[in-house]
C-alpha positions as a Markdown table, in Angstrom:
| # | Residue | x | y | z |
|---|---|---|---|---|
| 1 | Gly | -11.7 | 6.2 | -4.1 |
| 2 | Gly | -8.6 | 5.3 | -6.2 |
| 3 | Ile | -6.4 | 2.8 | -4.3 |
| 4 | Arg | -7.1 | 0.9 | -1.1 |
| 5 | Leu | -4.7 | -1.5 | 0.5 |
| 6 | Arg | -4.5 | -3.3 | 3.9 |
| 7 | Gly | -1.1 | -4.7 | 4.8 |
| 8 | Asp | 1.6 | -5.5 | 2.3 |
| 9 | His | 3.6 | -2.8 | 0.4 |
| 10 | Leu | 2.6 | -0.3 | -2.3 |
| 11 | Ser | 5.1 | 1.4 | -4.6 |
| 12 | Leu | 4.1 | 4.2 | -6.9 |
| 13 | Thr | 6.7 | 5.5 | -9.3 |
| 14 | Lys | 6.0 | 8.0 | -12.1 |
| 15 | Ser | 2.3 | 7.6 | -11.3 |
| 16 | Ile | -0.8 | 9.8 | -11.3 |
| 17 | Val | -3.6 | 9.3 | -8.9 |
| 18 | Arg | -6.2 | 11.8 | -10.1 |
| 19 | Asn | -9.9 | 12.6 | -10.1 |
| 20 | Asn | -11.0 | 10.0 | -7.7 |
| 21 | Thr | -14.0 | 10.5 | -5.4 |
| 22 | Ser | -15.2 | 8.8 | -2.2 |
| 23 | Glu | -18.6 | 9.4 | -0.8 |
| 24 | Ile | -17.9 | 7.6 | 2.5 |
| 25 | Ser | -15.2 | 8.3 | 5.1 |
| 26 | Ser | -12.4 | 6.8 | 3.0 |
| 27 | Pro | -10.2 | 9.2 | 1.1 |
| 28 | Gly | -10.6 | 10.0 | -2.6 |
| 29 | Gly | -7.1 | 9.1 | -3.7 |
| 30 | Val | -5.1 | 6.5 | -1.6 |
| 31 | His | -6.2 | 4.7 | 1.6 |
| 32 | Leu | -3.6 | 2.4 | 3.3 |
| 33 | Thr | -4.0 | 0.6 | 6.6 |
| 34 | Gly | -0.9 | -1.0 | 8.0 |
| 35 | Ser | 0.9 | -0.9 | 4.7 |
| 36 | Asp | 4.4 | 0.3 | 3.7 |
| 37 | Leu | 4.3 | 3.0 | 1.0 |
| 38 | Thr | 6.9 | 4.4 | -1.4 |
| 39 | Val | 5.9 | 7.2 | -3.7 |
| 40 | Ser | 8.3 | 8.9 | -6.1 |
| 41 | Asp | 8.1 | 11.3 | -9.0 |
| 42 | Ser | 4.3 | 11.1 | -8.9 |
| 43 | Val | 1.2 | 13.4 | -8.8 |
| 44 | Ile | -1.7 | 13.0 | -6.4 |
| 45 | Ser | -4.2 | 15.5 | -7.6 |
| 46 | Glu | -7.9 | 16.6 | -7.7 |
| 47 | Asn | -9.1 | 13.8 | -5.4 |
| 48 | Thr | -12.2 | 14.4 | -3.3 |
| 49 | Gly | -13.4 | 12.7 | -0.1 |
| 50 | Ile | -15.7 | 13.4 | 2.8 |
| 51 | Ala | -12.9 | 13.3 | 5.4 |
| 52 | Ile | -9.6 | 13.2 | 3.4 |
| 53 | Gly | -9.0 | 14.1 | -0.2 |
| 54 | Gly | -5.5 | 12.8 | -1.3 |
| 55 | Met | -3.9 | 10.1 | 0.9 |
| 56 | Asp | -4.9 | 8.6 | 4.2 |
| 57 | Leu | -2.2 | 6.4 | 5.9 |
| 58 | Leu | -3.3 | 4.5 | 9.0 |
| 59 | Ser | -0.8 | 2.4 | 10.9 |
| 60 | Ser | -0.8 | -0.7 | 12.9 |
| 61 | Gly | 2.7 | -1.8 | 13.8 |
| 62 | Ser | 5.4 | 0.2 | 12.2 |
| 63 | Pro | 4.9 | 0.5 | 8.5 |
| 64 | Glu | 7.2 | 2.9 | 6.6 |
| 65 | Leu | 6.4 | 5.8 | 4.4 |
| 66 | Leu | 8.7 | 7.4 | 1.9 |
| 67 | Val | 7.4 | 10.2 | -0.4 |
| 68 | Thr | 9.9 | 11.9 | -2.7 |
| 69 | Arg | 9.6 | 14.4 | -5.6 |
| 70 | Thr | 5.8 | 14.2 | -5.6 |
| 71 | Val | 3.2 | 16.9 | -6.2 |
| 72 | Phe | 0.0 | 17.1 | -4.2 |
| 73 | Tyr | -2.5 | 19.6 | -5.5 |
| 74 | Gly | -6.2 | 20.3 | -5.8 |
| 75 | Asn | -7.2 | 17.5 | -3.3 |
| 76 | Gln | -10.3 | 18.4 | -1.3 |
| 77 | Ala | -12.1 | 17.2 | 1.8 |
| 78 | Asn | -15.1 | 18.4 | 3.8 |
| 79 | Thr | -13.9 | 17.6 | 7.3 |
| 80 | Val | -10.3 | 16.5 | 8.0 |
| 81 | Cys | -7.6 | 17.3 | 5.4 |
| 82 | Gly | -7.1 | 17.8 | 1.7 |
| 83 | Ala | -3.7 | 16.4 | 0.8 |
| 84 | Leu | -2.2 | 13.9 | 3.3 |
| 85 | Arg | -3.0 | 12.4 | 6.7 |
| 86 | Ile | -0.7 | 10.1 | 8.7 |
| 87 | Val | -2.1 | 8.4 | 11.8 |
| 88 | Gly | -0.3 | 6.1 | 14.2 |
| 89 | Pro | 3.3 | 5.0 | 14.8 |
| 90 | Arg | 5.0 | 5.3 | 11.5 |
| 91 | Ile | 8.4 | 6.0 | 10.1 |
| 92 | Ala | 7.7 | 8.8 | 7.7 |
| 93 | Arg | 10.1 | 10.7 | 5.3 |
| 94 | Ile | 8.6 | 13.3 | 3.0 |
| 95 | Glu | 11.3 | 14.9 | 0.8 |
| 96 | Asn | 11.3 | 17.4 | -2.1 |
| 97 | Cys | 7.5 | 17.4 | -2.4 |
| 98 | Ile | 5.1 | 20.2 | -3.4 |
| 99 | Phe | 1.8 | 20.8 | -1.7 |
| 100 | Ala | -0.6 | 23.3 | -3.4 |
| 101 | Gln | -4.3 | 24.1 | -3.7 |
């Protein structure tokens, strides 16, 4: 896949995560475990994974998620979800985003 992080904080601003592929259960685009994430003014597109296409956010503790003005499109997966999966206790704000095929 494209980005994988365990713990810590990831901030994507005016970024493109595109055309990544994962042939295992990890997502094609972004895979975070127990990490804070801030995404703004970005594009997450055309990522492919077995279970998740775009972003997979797994929590331990209470990491925070803020996604604003971001476009998710063309992300594909065979089993779970295409664009975004959030699992576990998490403070999540998703504002002014576009989700499209």
